N, C-alpha and C positions, 0 to 999 in steps of 0.2 A: 545367588552370592552364599558361600558357607558361612555356618555360625561355627565360633569358636569360644569355649569357656576356659577361662584361665584362674587359678586361685593362686594366692600369694602375688597378687599382680601388681601391688603397689612399689615394689623395689627390686632390685637385683635381677635374678634371672626370670623371674615372672614378669616383671615390668619390660624386660627387653623382649621376651616372647609375645607379648601381648601387643605390643609395638610394632614388631615385625609380621605378625599375623596381619595387623590392620593395614600395613602399608603394601602387604602382599593383596589385599583385596578381600579378606575376610572380616565379616562382621563380629566384634570381639566383646564378649561381655568379662569384664574385668573385676575379680573379686579380691577385696582386701578389708582392712580396717581403717587405715589412714585415711581421714576425710579429705585432707588437703593433696595427697598424692592422688586420691580418687578423682578429685575435683579436676585435676590437671589432666588427668586420662580423659575426663567427660570433655575438656575443652578441646581435646585433640580428635574427638570424635569416636571414642569408644564408649560402651556403655558400661558406667560404673555401677557396681552392686555392692553395697556395705553390709560385711557377713562376718561374725566372728565365729571361725569355723572351730573353736574350742567349744561352743555350744553346739554340739551333735545334734541335739534335737530340734535345732532351729534349721537345719541345711534341708532337710527334704522339702519343708513347706515355703522356704525362700528360693529352692530352685524348681519349684513345682511350674509346667507350662514350659520350660526350657526344652529345646530340641536340638541341641548342636552336633554337628558333624564332628567336631574337635574338642576333646577335653584335655586339659593340661593339669594334672594334679600336682602343683608346685609349692602349696604352701607348707612351710616348716619353720622350726626354730632350732637353736642350738642351746640344749639346757647348760647349766653350769657346770664348768668343766671340774671335775674332781674325783676321788674315790668314790665308787658306788655306795659304800659304807657310810658315807659322810652326807650323802642327798637325803632329802626328806621324801617322803611318800607321795607328797603334794607335787614335789618337783618330778619324781618319776611319772606322776598320772599325767602331768600337762604335757611332758614330752612326749610320751605315748598318743595322748589323744591328738595333739596338733600333728605330729609327725605321721602317725599311722592311722588313727581311729576317722580321723576326719576325712583322709582320703578314701577310706572304705565307704564312707558314709555319702559322700559326694558321688563316687562311683555307683553306689547302690542306687542313688537316686536318677543318674544319668544314663546308664550302660542298656538299661532294659528298652529304652526308646531307639538306642543304635541297634540293638538286637533286633527289634520288630521292623526297623526301616531296613534291615540287612547292610549297613554300612557305617562308618565311622572310624575315628582312630583315637585311642586314648593314651596318653602319655603319663607316665610318673617320673617326679625328679628324685632320684635316688642318689646314691653317693659312693666314693670307693670305701667309706667306712662301714658300708653294709657288706663289703666283701673283703676287707681286711681289718685286723683288729688294732685298736687305738687305745692306749691308755687313759685314764680319766673320762673316757666317752662311753661307757659301757651301755648305758640306755640309749644314746643316740645311735650307736652302732648296731643295737637291738633293733631299734625301729627302721632302721633304713634296710638292713638285713630281711626283715618282714615284709617291706615294701617289694624288694627285689622279687621275694618268692612269690608275693601275691600277683605281682605283675607277670611273670611266667606262667602261672598256674591261670590267671584271668586268660591270657593269650589263648590258651588252650581251649577255654570254656567259651570263647567268642570266635574262634578259627571258624568254625561252620557256619557262623552267621554273617562272614565277612567284614567283621570287625577286627581291626588290627590293634596291637597293643604293643607300646615299646617303653622301655625303662631307660632313663637318661641317667649315667653313671658319671657323675661330675667329679673330678680330682678338686684341686684347689682354684676356685673361682672368685675373683676380686669383687665381693659383695660386702652388704653390711652385716653379716651372718654373725662376724665375730666383734661386733661394734661394742657389745655392753658386756664381753668377756675378756678382752685383752686390751691393754692400753695402745694408746696411738703408734708408739714406737715399734711396739711389737707386730702392730699390724703391717705398718710401713716397711718393716723387714720381711715380712711374710710375703709382699708383693712385690718387693722390689726387682730391679733387672730383668722384667719380663717374666717372672715366675709364677704367673698366674693366668689363668684362662680369663677373659672378660665375658660378662654375660651376654652379649650381642653374638661372641662365637658361638654359644652354645644355641642360642635362638637360629643362627644361621644352620645350624645342624639339624635343628626341629624342621625347618623348610624343607631342608634336604630330603630329610624322611618321609614327610608329609608328599613329595613330589613323586617318590618311587611308585611304580605302576602298582594297581590294586593287588596284583597276584604276588607281590613281594610284602613281607612282613619283617621289619628290622626290630627284632625282639628285644635288642638291647645295644646301646652304643656308649662306648666311654670316651670321655673326651677330657684330656689331661694336659698340662702345662708341657712344652718340650722338655724344660728342664727338671720336671717332676719326676725322676727317672723310673720310681715305683709307687704302685697305689699308695703305699706307707709313708711317702714323701722323702725318702732318701735323695740326698743330692748326688749330684754328679762327681767324678773323680776328677780332682785337677791333675792335670798332665803338664 
């Protein structure tokens, strides 16, 4: 049985991926902060690990001894939307730490074992925001752009060891990412009429990529709602 580690596994995309991997027969370590959500995952047979990834010094010790075949770096947060000049440095630091530094720290803890064993697959949940500009999201765009660049460079580092690396470039996905940033009505309008990918859709793509033969490395896959015509979210023209 292969072992998968999924960060940010207590909701949204991470939870869907963790459950899909579990149902596909993987032994899953689900990492998150929400005790109730972790308990619910534990009741379904996943190994729940409580860990605040913003505390990067705690990551190495917490993951010591884990030897996963699959790592999904999914944990992330959406910083307050607004002009960059109006953000505090503490907001900037937290957004970079959670969205970028923690993923590097988790990978640094687990990738060396994959290299030694000569196998493994590392995923990073990126975003269209890392590949196209969005107003009022400068720090988030910067962090996700860095994730994309790191994933592709890491793929080259790991290629000779037989370890695959994939960036997930997600468009509009119906999750709780904007729960604290937008009012209920605005979120409902954003997701109305089938205008969003579901977390389970992303999980299905992860399973498909894992199922590819070992000589195939899907460096990146973009997954967007059919009605999200462009990466920047332009709507279709009515005819």
